[in-house]
ZAMARGU-4260 file (C-alpha; in steps of 0.2 Angstrom, whole numbers, plus 5000, padded with zeros to 4 digits):
<rodrens>
0) 5235/4847/4976 | 5219/4844/4986 | 5207/4859/4988 | 5208/4857/5007 | 5227/4858/5007
5) 5226/4873/4996 | 5214/4882/5007 | 5224/4878/5023 | 5240/4884/5014 | 5231/4900/5008
10) 5224/4904/5025 | 5242/4902/5033 | 5248/4914/5019 | 5234/4926/5022 | 5238/4926/5041
15) 5257/4928/5039 | 5254/4943/5027 | 5242/4951/5040 | 5255/4949/5054 | 5268/4955/5043
20) 5258/4971/5039 | 5256/4975/5057 | 5274/4975/5060 | 5281/4982/5043 | 5268/4995/5038
25) 5269/5013/5033 | 5271/5025/5046 | 5253/5032/5045 | 5246/5014/5049 | 5254/5014/5066
30) 5240/5014/5079 | 5238/5006/5096 | 5222/4997/5097 | 5211/5001/5112 | 5209/4983/5118
35) 5227/4977/5117 | 5229/4958/5120 | 5246/4951/5123 | 5250/4946/5106 | 5245/4962/5098
40) 5255/4971/5112 | 5271/4962/5108 | 5269/4967/5090 | 5267/4985/5093 | 5281/4984/5105
45) 5292/4976/5093 | 5288/4989/5079 | 5290/5004/5091 | 5307/4998/5097 | 5313/4995/5079
50) 5308/5012/5074 | 5316/5019/5089 | 5333/5010/5085 | 5333/5018/5068 | 5331/5035/5076
55) 5312/5038/5076 | 5306/5038/5095 | 5289/5045/5091 | 5280/5027/5090 | 5289/5023/5106
60) 5282/5039/5114 | 5265/5035/5108 | 5266/5017/5116 | 5273/5023/5133 | 5260/5037/5134
65) 5247/5025/5131 | 5253/5012/5143 | 5261/5022/5157 | 5254/5039/5154 | 5259/5056/5145
70) 5270/5062/5158 | 5283/5047/5155 | 5283/5050/5136 | 5292/5066/5137 | 5308/5057/5144
75) 5310/5046/5129 | 5322/5056/5118 | 5334/5049/5104 | 5352/5045/5109 | 5364/5058/5109
80) 5378/5057/5097 | 5397/5060/5099 | 5404/5076/5092 | 5405/5073/5073 | 5395/5057/5074
85) 5382/5052/5062 | 5367/5042/5064 | 5367/5029/5051 | 5350/5019/5050 | 5354/5000/5051
</rodrens>
């Protein structure tokens, strides 16, 4: 394999790993950058929504608090379960 092609493939692999780390990282790494561009905002929104679907709404609260203000974050609560219902993460 030519060197340039190998370098290009390595660069694409490294970029993809960085993007996956942004989406699928440990809870302690969740941070909202101060200067959000559209691509970073989309990744942060995706991660916050996926966590909220599994029952953890804290990241969504952080995002809403950052974008709209802290007074809106208090209205985000986990969905109410029916009597005897169980919350099974997907």
